[in-house]
C-alpha positions in Angstrom: 124.7 52.4 67.7 124.1 49.9 65.1 126.9 47.6 64.4 126.9 48.2 60.8 127.6 52.0 61.5 130.1 51.3 64.2 133.2 53.7 63.5 135.6 50.6 63.9 133.7 48.9 60.9 133.9 52.0 58.8 137.5 52.2 58.8 137.5 48.8 57.1 135.3 50.0 54.5 138.3 51.8 53.0 140.3 50.0 50.4 143.4 52.0 51.6 143.0 50.1 55.2 142.6 46.8 53.8 145.5 47.3 51.4 147.8 48.0 54.4 146.2 45.2 56.5 147.3 42.7 53.7 150.9 44.2 53.4 151.4 44.3 57.0 149.8 41.1 58.3 149.7 38.5 55.6 152.7 36.6 54.2 155.0 38.6 52.0 155.0 36.2 49.4 151.3 36.1 49.0 151.4 40.1 49.3 153.8 40.2 46.4 151.4 38.4 44.1 148.2 40.5 45.1 146.9 43.1 42.9 145.9 45.6 45.5 144.5 47.9 43.0 141.7 45.5 42.2 140.4 45.6 45.9 136.4 45.5 45.8 134.0 45.4 48.6 131.5 42.6 48.2 128.0 43.9 48.6 125.1 42.1 49.9 124.3 40.2 46.7 127.5 37.9 47.4 126.4 36.9 50.7 123.7 34.8 52.3 120.7 35.9 54.3 122.6 34.7 57.3 125.7 36.6 56.4 123.8 39.7 55.8 122.6 39.7 59.4 126.0 39.5 60.6 126.8 43.3 60.5 130.2 42.9 62.0 131.6 40.9 59.1 133.4 42.5 56.1 134.2 40.9 52.9 136.7 42.1 50.2 137.9 40.3 47.0 140.9 41.1 44.8 142.9 39.6 42.3 146.2 37.2 42.5 147.4 36.5 39.3 144.7 34.8 37.3 142.7 33.9 40.5 140.4 35.8 42.8 140.9 35.9 46.4 138.5 36.6 49.0 139.4 38.3 52.3 136.7 37.8 55.1 137.0 39.9 58.3 135.1 39.0 61.5 135.4 41.8 63.8 135.1 40.7 67.4 133.5 43.4 69.6 133.4 41.0 72.5 135.4 41.3 75.7 136.4 37.9 75.8 137.7 35.1 73.5 134.8 32.9 71.6 135.6 29.3 71.7 132.9 28.6 68.9 135.2 30.6 66.4 136.6 27.6 64.5 133.2 26.3 63.9 131.8 29.7 62.7 134.7 30.2 60.5 134.3 27.1 58.7 130.3 27.6 58.6 130.6 31.1 57.2 133.1 30.1 54.5 130.8 27.3 53.3 127.9 29.6 53.3 129.7 32.3 51.5 130.8 29.9 48.5 127.3 28.4 48.3 125.8 32.0 47.8 128.6 32.9 45.1 127.8 29.6 43.2 123.8 30.4 43.4 124.3 33.9 42.4 126.6 32.7 39.4 129.5 34.7 40.4 131.6 31.5 40.5 131.1 27.8 39.4 131.4 24.8 41.8 134.5 23.3 40.0 136.6 26.5 40.4 135.7 28.2 43.8 137.9 31.4 45.1 140.2 30.9 48.1 139.1 32.6 51.2 141.5 34.1 53.8 139.5 34.3 57.1 140.8 36.9 59.5 139.5 37.4 63.0 140.2 41.0 64.7 140.0 40.8 68.3 140.6 43.7 70.8 139.4 42.1 74.0 141.4 42.3 77.3 141.6 38.7 77.8 144.2 36.9 75.6 142.9 34.8 72.9 143.5 31.2 73.5 141.0 29.4 71.1 142.5 27.1 68.5 143.2 28.6 65.2 142.0 25.7 63.2 139.1 23.5 63.8 141.2 20.6 63.1 142.7 21.1 66.6 139.0 20.9 68.2 137.8 17.7 66.6 138.1 14.5 68.4 138.5 11.8 65.8 139.9 8.1 65.9 143.2 7.8 64.3 142.3 5.2 61.6 139.8 7.9 60.3 141.9 11.1 61.1 142.1 11.7 57.4 138.4 12.9 57.4 139.3 15.8 60.0 138.9 19.0 58.1 141.6 21.8 58.3 140.1 25.4 58.3 142.7 27.6 59.8 142.1 31.3 60.3 144.4 34.4 60.9 144.0 36.0 64.4 145.0 39.6 64.6 145.0 40.2 68.6 145.2 43.7 68.2 146.1 44.7 72.0 149.1 42.3 72.2 150.7 43.1 68.6 154.0 44.6 68.1 153.0 47.2 65.5 155.6 50.3 66.0 157.8 49.1 63.2 154.7 49.2 60.9 153.6 52.5 62.2 157.0 54.1 61.3 156.4 53.0 57.7 152.9 54.6 57.8 150.9 51.4 57.8 147.1 52.6 58.4 146.2 49.2 60.0 149.0 49.2 62.3 148.4 52.9 63.2 144.8 51.9 64.2 146.1 49.0 66.3 148.6 51.4 67.8 145.8 53.9 68.9 144.1 51.0 70.5 147.3 50.1 72.5 148.1 53.6 73.7 149.1 53.7 77.5 147.1 57.0 78.2 145.4 60.1 76.8 149.0 61.8 76.1 150.2 59.0 74.2 146.7 58.6 72.4 146.8 62.1 71.5 150.4 62.2 70.1 149.9 59.0 68.1 146.6 60.6 66.8 148.2 63.7 65.8 151.1 62.0 64.1 148.6 59.9 62.0 146.4 62.9 61.1 149.5 65.0 59.9 150.4 62.3 57.5 146.8 61.7 56.3 146.5 65.4 55.6 149.1 65.2 52.8 146.9 62.8 50.9 143.4 64.0 49.8 142.3 60.5 49.2 142.4 59.8 52.7 140.0 62.6 53.6 137.1 60.2 54.3 139.2 57.7 56.3 140.4 60.8 58.5 136.6 61.5 59.3 136.0 58.0 60.2 139.0 58.0 62.5 137.6 61.1 64.0 134.5 59.2 64.7 136.2 56.3 66.0 138.2 58.6 68.5 135.0 60.2 69.7 132.8 57.3 70.0 135.4 54.6 71.0 138.8 55.7 72.0 137.8 58.7 74.2 135.4 56.8 76.4 135.6 59.3 79.2 133.9 62.7 78.3 136.0 64.4 81.1 139.2 63.3 79.8 141.3 66.4 79.0 142.2 65.5 75.5 141.2 67.0 72.2 140.4 65.0 68.9 143.6 65.1 67.1 141.6 64.4 63.6 139.4 67.5 64.0 142.1 70.1 64.6 140.6 73.6 64.7 139.6 75.0 68.0 138.9 72.0 69.8 141.7 72.3 72.5 140.9 75.9 73.1 137.2 75.1 73.3 138.0 72.7 76.0 140.1 75.1 78.0 137.2 77.3 78.0 135.0 74.4 79.1 137.3 73.8 82.1 137.1 77.6 83.1 133.4 77.6 83.1 133.3 74.3 84.9 135.5 75.1 87.7 134.0 78.6 88.1 130.6 76.9 88.5 132.1 74.5 90.9 133.6 77.2 93.0 130.3 79.1 93.0 128.6 76.0 94.2 130.9 75.4 97.0 130.9 78.8 98.2 127.3 78.7 98.6 127.3 75.3 100.5 130.2 76.3 102.6 129.9 80.0 103.0 133.6 80.4 101.9 135.1 83.9 101.4 135.5 85.4 97.9 139.2 85.4 97.9 139.5 81.7 98.9 136.9 80.7 96.3 138.7 82.4 93.7 142.1 80.7 94.7 140.3 77.4 94.5 139.1 78.0 90.9 142.4 79.2 90.0 144.4 76.4 91.5 142.3 73.9 89.7 142.4 75.8 86.5 146.2 76.2 86.8 146.3 72.2 87.2 144.5 71.8 83.9 146.5 74.4 82.1 149.8 72.7 83.4 148.4 69.5 81.9 147.8 71.1 78.7 151.2 72.5 78.7 152.7 69.0 79.2 150.8 67.9 76.0 152.1 70.8 74.0 155.7 70.3 75.2 155.5 66.6 74.2 154.3 67.4 70.7 157.2 69.9 70.5 159.6 67.1 71.6 158.3 64.8 68.9 159.4 67.4 66.3 156.3 69.3 65.6 156.8 72.9 64.9 154.7 75.6 66.7 152.6 76.2 63.6 151.9 72.6 63.3 150.8 72.6 67.0 148.6 75.6 66.4 146.9 74.0 63.4 146.0 70.8 65.4 145.0 72.5 68.6 143.5 75.6 67.4 145.6 78.0 70.0 147.4 81.2 69.0 151.0 80.5 68.5 152.2 83.0 71.1 150.1 81.4 73.6 151.7 78.0 72.7 155.1 79.6 73.0 154.1 80.8 76.3 153.0 77.5 77.7 156.0 75.6 76.3 
């Protein structure tokens, strides 16, 4: 998959996601002065050829009083920290300013501020300096020439986001999905987010991108017993049918290979299927405990209400 089409990047192509990123993770004093209704994605005409090749990066601009602010997001798909990040940040900011000047968007005497944000979701904690100033070795008598170019790091797997998830912050909900401890929690968080997004037709496009992100990134194991909470419909019911077909096929294969009797074979199939259904029942019970009605559970899973009542 091309990084420019990566489902994760697509989520940050929505102004609602960027607005919640600003609300939840930037200084509240700054946020109060931002006009989030002016958020505008910067297209290729505003970046250099070098930046256009960096398809992981996302650039937005917005009004702050009579000024323009630029939000520059670097999405790091790497599994470990990049110690060249301070240099990259300073370089990309300068290149972006140069291109804005060359294209006539700004004048050299009045350049807009850039807020560089690094989104990182690797397992190894990020210990890279957050400002190039911390990496430059300079004699004290000339220390005033050391540049200072800080960036905001959002280390997604180590954030405390639950308080923001409660107020329905989209960015926090995304990071919460990434932090989920297992399939059950992942499904519950996704179902909760999906129910909320369904109440706002303006979020339909983002719901589709969350569904893509779930299928292509979060649900890494095709054999995982979990439905896509952003699709609803008959997904869970279809998975049950898949389980039945899968275990009957396995049972037939084992029967041929081992010469098992029909009764024992059926018992093995039923036992495996029963275990899967028990797992599904656990998910349904947890959904009920989270305050979902049987009707809501049926809408999400595609299962008949009477079957849900039986399982829970």
